[in-house]
Phi, psi and omega in degrees: 000143176295142178265169176315131180094348180270157176246125184241135175233123177221168183293332179294316182296328180292322181293325182277325191260338192299128176292155176292135188244153173298333183301334182299340176254009188290134172242115181291154179273159177292135177315135185289144194299314186301312183297313186293313180288346173271311193287318189294314179291329178292320179294323177303314185293312180300327181296334182277327181281307187284325175220165178268077183286139167225149190236125174241099190263133175288114182300336179296342177296318181293341180277355182255146181273346183082187010285167179242154163247116185259117178263128177230148174285164181241079183273328186196175181296341182275356187307312182295312181296316179295326180293314183296322178301310185295326182269352180310138009266020176277112179285147186241136172265117190278128173266122190219156179299156184295330178307326186295329185290351175265359183283130179305323182289332190271321189310319184285345182248359195293323174294312178300325181281349181068037179295135178247118182277145176219149172286127179282146177049036172201156181292125178236090186293324179298320179289326172295323178288327178293318175305312183300313177294319174304312182289324176290344174274003182091010186268152173259150187245146169245121186228131179243094190297336175298332173073007179195157170291143179294142177264331183250002180091005180240163179302159175300144187300340192211131173254125186305132179295342184275347181307312179301321180291323174301312181297319181291321181299316186287323170066049176239160171305133178254121177253133171256140188222135179217141179252098177290133186081007181292318180292320176297331180275323185214074178290152182303327184277355188252138177271111182117190176241149169254112189284117174190181184296131167230121188248109181268123181241125179246154182209129171286107191271316177216140171273160183295335178292321184283337179291331180288331184265343182275146170279160180298328178292323177293322177295319184295316184299322177288324180292319185295325179292314174301325187264030172244113178215166178209101183293334180293315177299315187289333179288310183294321178295326181265004184046056185267138173259136175234104193294130182198136173293331185225071189290345185256350188289122176111349182301330178298343176301316181258333189254076183266359182243126182292129181285354184261297186268344176082002180292149179252148178058031169252002183275141170236152174234142184237191182308314190235356188226154167243126183227148175262120180294340182280312181249350182082008171306120186230128182224147182262140170241131189251176179294350175261008177079031177242134174267142175231119181289150178248129180064230188259024180284162174238156180201175168253147184287342183224158180297320187290328177290322177294312183295330173295317175305322175291320180296322177298312176303319178292319177307314182293324174297313186295342183282352178287131186297332179253033179300130174196141172240148181202133187216138175295135180221164166253136184264127174236155183222141173276127180274195183290349176261008182060043176239140183275128179238132173289129187249336177175196183207157183171221185239132173263133184227163174212131170237186179290337182265332184198163172226156182178199185219136177232123175189205185230153179273152178290317189288320193243341179085001185294142175287142186235133167232122178238123190214145171228146172287155180247007183299320182237024173270108186263349176196168177226166171268130183225158184240144184301327183274030169063069174212157175243143171249144176226120181261122176222139178058034176066014179239148180266125170261128180245135181239112180272114176294127179295332178276004176057050173195176171097345178299320185294316181295316175303320178298324182286325181296318184293319181292321181285330177296318179296319180298318179290326177297329182250010178063030180280146180290168181295321185257000000 
């Protein structure tokens, strides 16, 4: 329990203390015509230049008047643009994490673009009401239920079971969209684009009339099938090349565990190789998404298989009765101007039951506790520059690891902890 003089922020306190906001009656505007008709054609042009984009559109979509809820997998940063291009000329109000509103490039256009903020990986009733009001006003939504980019080229391990109920509540035609090759062209760990085929496929999944007659379980089974993908397999089975001068650079961010000696965070990546500084294990990664060992080194043939090896190790750690990880961090918070400000420092920790932060504020020296339960936390927001986000009271708390590592592993631990808590299979 917090002692006198401590500041505690939890999800329970959020429910009790969050003030009533004008946002509860907020209805987003339709994306402004000038912005929409300028950016979408520009995005279409860039998609052909930066990547070799192709679009396979379901003709039934044009036969419907809408509004639509367009569900997309989250393979890469181009997902939103490719979705907008595919649905053109139907403008989409994009539902995005609150962190997006702090991006400098987004701030000037967030209102004109009609963006709808949402707390990622937790129930956000205010945003759900906003989505419902938007559709009732005739607007169409872009929604990415996985809530985050894939790290290993596969779908997120868990699709929220509440999604069918949300779709039935909103009551709009549902379109499903996936970018085959999106991860291979712009993986989360890579800076820049790898030029290669990205095939956008759209499908009218349910009409609003069908949603009324189908049960939530029936809808969920269809969604689970659609949200199952593996870009690594797609690339290798089709022998697709994604051109890059430095195809391996950045892989150490997600492939942090050596497959030979088992040491963690001893991996480095160069233009073409991933190497362990502890044992010298060295493997080459090529433009076709394949790993090849050098000398007596060992490797897995694909990114997702190497990542699964790390998942298995994380599962074994979680089985320990005294499991706990703790790392020094700097705590930052987005303020009223949606800019991140360093607030203090301390320890970021995780057990089987909870994760959070204990530290002190810079300005007052006050003790701070920020904590969330993990029983139903199926994923978290993590950053390439080694940080973890926790959203409370509609504000994003960001924790930067001082040792500039660990966010990829914490991400895996949270996901695997959820599987253990709910008895879910490994695959």
